[in-house]
Structure formats: structure tokens, C-alpha cells
N, C-alpha and C positions, 0 to 999 in steps of 0.2 A: 218675542212674539206676544206674550201675555199682556205686556204693557201697551202694545199697540192696539190689540183687540179691545182692551178696556176703555180706550178713548171713546169708541162708539157707545159703550155702555154708560160711561159718565155723561155723555151728551144727552142720552135719552133720559137718564135719571134726573138730571138737572132740568131738562125740558119740561118734565111733569109739573114742576112748581114755578116755572118761569113766566112772569107777566109784568106789565107796568104797574106802578103804584097808583096810577090814575086809571079810571075807567074810560078808555077811549072808545067812542062809539063808531068812529070812522078810522080806518087804517089804510094807508097806501099799500099797494101790492108790493111784495118783496122784489128787490132787483134780481135780474137773472143771474144764475150761478155761472161762474166762469168754467168753461170746459177744460178738463184735465187732459191735455193732448198727449203727454208722454208718460211712460212708465218710470217709476222711481220709488222713492221712500214712501212706504205705506202710510206712515204717520203724517207726512206732509200732505198726502192725498186726502186723508180724512179731514185735515184742517181746511184744505181747499174746498172740498165738497160742502162742508158745513160752515163756511166762513160768513155766510149771510144770516146766521142766527142772530136775533136781536141781542144787544149787549146790555141788558138791564140787570145783570146778576148782582152787582154791588148795591144798586138801589133796592132791589128786592130783599136782599139779606138784611138791610137796615130797616125794613118796614114789614112787620108781620101781618099787618092788616091789608093783605093782598086783595086786589079786585081783579077778577078775570071773568070774561063773558064767553058765551059760545062763539061769538064772532072772533074773539081773540084766539080761541082754540083753533078755529078753522084757518085763520091767517098763519098761525105757526105750523099747522099741519102742511100747508102748501110749501113752506120753506123746507120742512123736514122731508117731505116726500121727494122734493127735488134733490135734496142731499142724498137720499137713499138711491135714487136713480143714478146719480153721479157715481156713487160708490159701486153700484152694480155694473155700470159701464166700465169703470176702471178695472174691476175684478175680472170681468169677462175678457177684457183686452190684454191684461197684463199678468194674470196668474195662471199657472199650470193647473190641470184638472184636480190634482190632489190638494194643492194649497187652496184652490177655489172652493172645494168642498169644505175644507177646514174653516174658511172665513164665513161661508154660508151658515155652517153649524153654529158659529160663535155669535152671529147676529140674529139667529132665529128668534130668540126671545124678544129682542128689541123690535124686530119686524112685526111679530104678532101683537106686541103691545101697541105699536103705532097704528096698526090696522084697526084695532079695537078702539083706541083712543080717538081716532080721527073719523070713524064711520059708525060706531055703535052709540046711538043716542042714549040708551040706558046707562052705559058706562060713563058717558059725558055728564049725564045728570048726577050720577053718583059722585063723580070726581068734584063737580061744582059744589055738591053738598058737603064734601069733606075737605075743600080746598084750604081752609084755615089750618087744618092739622098738618098738611103738607108744608105749609109755610113755617110752622112751629118746629118741625123736626128736620128741616133742610140741612143744617150743619151736621146733625147726627147721621143723616142719611149719607152724606159725603164721607164721613168718618167710617161708617160701617162698610161702605163700598171699598174704601182704601184698604181697610184691614183684610177684606175678602181678596182683593187683588194681591196684596203682599203674600198671603198664604199660598195662593195659586202660583205666584212667581217663584217663591222659595221652593215649593215642591217640584215645580217643573225642572228646576236646575239641581235637584238633589239626586245625585247618581248613586247614593248609598241605599236607596229604598227601591223595592220592587214595584211593579205596576199595580198590584192589588192594594198595597199600602197607600200608594199615591191616590188611587181612585177613592178609597175610603176617606182620605183627608179632603179631597175635593168635595165629596158629598157632604161631609160634616161642615166644611167651610160654607157651603151653600145654605145648609140648615141654620148655621149660626148667623149668617148674613140676614136671612129672613127674620129670625127672632131678634136680632139686634135692632132692626127697624121697628119691629112690633113693640119691643120693650120701651124704646124711645117714645113711640106714639102713645103707648098705654100710660106712660108717666105724664105726658103733656096734653093728651086729647081724651075724648070719650072713647069707650071701649069699641063701639061700632066703627069709629074712625080708625082706630088702631088696627082692627081686623081688615078694613079696606086697604090700609097701607101695606099690611103684610101680604094680602092677595096681589097687590100691584107688584111688590117685590118678587113674589113667586113667579109672576108672569114675566118679569124682566130677566129672571135667572133661569127661565125654562129653555135651556139650550139642549140640543140633542146629546151632548156629552154627559148630561146629568139625567138622562131619561130613566136610568135604573136606580136612582138614589133614594126614592121615597121609602122603600122598604128598609132602609138603613137608619131611619130617623131615631128609632129608639136607642140604637147603639150610639149615635152621634150625640144624643142628649147627655151622655155621661162622659164625653170627651173633655178632659181638663183644658187642653190647649184651645179647643174651639169655644168652650164656655167663656174663656177670657174675652172674646170679642163681644159677646152679648152683655158683659158687665162693665165694659170700659169704653162705651161709645162716645162719651162726652169730653174727657180731658184733651184729646188731640183734635177735636173738631175744628177749632179756630185755625190751628196751624195748617191742617190739611186743606181747609177751605181756601185760605189765602194762597197756598201753593198752587192750587188748581186754578184759581182766578188769574194768577199771574200767567199760567200756561195759556188760558183762553185769550188773554189780552195781548199775548205775544204776536209777532209777525208770522 
């Protein structure tokens, strides 16, 4: 379940920095999304709902001098909003109430981010101001997110630990995820850009499951396992990036 839910998270994280290497002043409207008629594998459903996202990731990752305009932001928001509507329709049609609430909780942060990114002009202006930083830290962001996912997945299947210990680990993993991104940005960007990147990461990880985590940050700061994430974001970045690109390029 954690791996499937993280697909939406990855898509949103990568969407933040995704754009053409050229500044396109005119864009054709995205093709209509195919309707998912039947209930089935959730991972395939996510792929189907978001299959019309532009596939410029490889080009983007090879060119840090990214150019993105407000028009490009809005064009991508149209595609993403359609994808979220497709996801919501599938969830309402195919998931029982308990599982539906679980899915809604897990995409809560992504939904809030998209609403802000697509409709808040102040946030759009700030993003455009810091866009170069997002390009510089993109491989590290993917690596930080993968480490976060691995901890959540490991703890989810660890039957030897009680619920309280797992919750503490979840909270500390989230804290480390945000700091992992901040540390990467602080190393490669100006301080104010690093702070904006961390605030964006906080927004993306702002799920209802983590609503009580903030008061545990002082404890998490001294966790040795979690501290490893914040100090090791770079070595695995390329491997994780290529693995995910292969996933996006698959059928």
C-alpha cells in the first residue's frame, strides 16, 4: 500500500520542477484523459489517470537552466487537475469507505499543494523566483523521497514494533525528509531558496497521518537512523532517478 500511495507523491514532487528546456509561448491543450471504466490495480489506475503528463523529465534532468513561465504552469495544472479528478472518480467508484478515507488522507498534502500551486499567484511568483534551485536539487529530491518511502514501507511491515514506536518513526522520517531537501538546497542554492524548498516539502508531506508530528521534532533531531537520510542524499540520487524514470516510461 505504501508503494502505491507514494506514486502520487512522486508525481507531484517531480511535477514541481518539470518543464521544457525551451520557453514555449504557445502550448496545445493536453489530450483528454482516458476514463478508467473498471476497478482494478490501484497502481495501474494512477498510471492511467496521469499518463498525459508531458514526458520531458530526461531532457529536464540534463539541463539545469530550466525555463518555465506562468503559461506553462497553468497548462500543466490543467493536466494535473484532470488527473486528480480521474483519481477521485476511481476512488469513489471502487474503494470502500475505510480505504477511501485512507487514500484521501494520503493525498491530502498533494491536493493542498496543487491547489496552492495552480491558483495562488503569490506562490506561483515565489516558485518562479526560485525555479533554478528546484532544478539544481531535483536528483537529491528524488533520493530524499525514496529514502522516506523506504522507511515508511519498512516500518509498515515491521510486526515486532508497537504502534507508538511506528508513529515516532513515521514522524521522524517526515522531519528528516524535509531537512534532507533543505540541506541539498542549502548546499546548492541561496538560503532563501532553500527555505522555500523546505516549505514546499512540508506542504507535500502535510498528510493527516502526520498531524501530530510537529511537537516531536526536537526528539527526531537526535534520531541516529533518521539523521542518516539527511546526510546521504547524494550518492544514490542517480540510481534512484533512473529507476523512477524507467517506471514513468513503462507501459
